[in-house]
N, C-alpha and C positions, 0 to 999 in steps of 0.2 A: 504494500500500500504506500502511496505517496500522495502528497498534496502540496499546498502552499505553505510549507514549513521546512525546517531542516531535518525533521524526523521522518524516516521511512522505515518500513518493516514488513513483516509477513503476517497475514491474518488467515489462520486455518479455518476452513469451512467445517463447522461441526455437523450440519445437517442440510440436506437439499431434498425437498419433497414437494409434491403437489397436494398432499393430504393436509387440509386446513387444521384438523383436530391435532394431528401430530406436530405441525409447525407451531401452533399456538400453545401447546401444553407447557406449562411452567415458565412461559416467557414473561419477563417483567414489563417490557415495552414492546408494543406492536407498531412498527413504522409502516404506514401505508403511503407509498410514494407513487402516486398515479395522478393523472389529471382529474379534476374534481367531478367530471362527468361519470367517472367510474366509482366514486366514493359510495354511492347508495348500493350498487350491486355488490361491491366488496363487503360492505357492512352487513348485508343480508347473509353473505356466505360465512363471515367470521363470527357473527353474533352468537350462534348456538354453541360455540367452542370457547368463548371468553370466560375467564375465571375472575372471581373477586380480586380486586387489587391490581389488575393489569391496566396499564395505560395504553391508550390508542392515540397515536400522533399522526395527523394528516398532513401531508406535504405534497402539493401546496395547500395551505389553509386559506384558500380564497373562494370566492363565489358562494354558492349555497351548498357546497359539499358537506360542510359541517352540520348544517341543519338537516340535510337528507340523511346523513349518517346517524344522527341522534334519533330521528324519526324511525329509521330502519331498526335501530337497537331497541327502541321502545316497543315497536310492533312485534318484534321477534320475542321479546320477553312475554308479552300478552299472549301470543300464540302458544307459547310453551306452558303456560299456566293452566 
């Protein structure tokens, strides 16, 4: 890994999967790096697998993606009850 600093290094990939449940299990932070038009559909896919205490960070945090994500999370919780 390298960037705009004097520090470079190697980052080992611990897991690569297409299984949302496996990918999110025990994660502290979930970083969603997609255009905001995909935030709702992504939220609907990850919501059933989120655990208490996990943080979901949207990047970019622009447009209505944040509101659509919250709505999708709320609707998923209601459906599961």
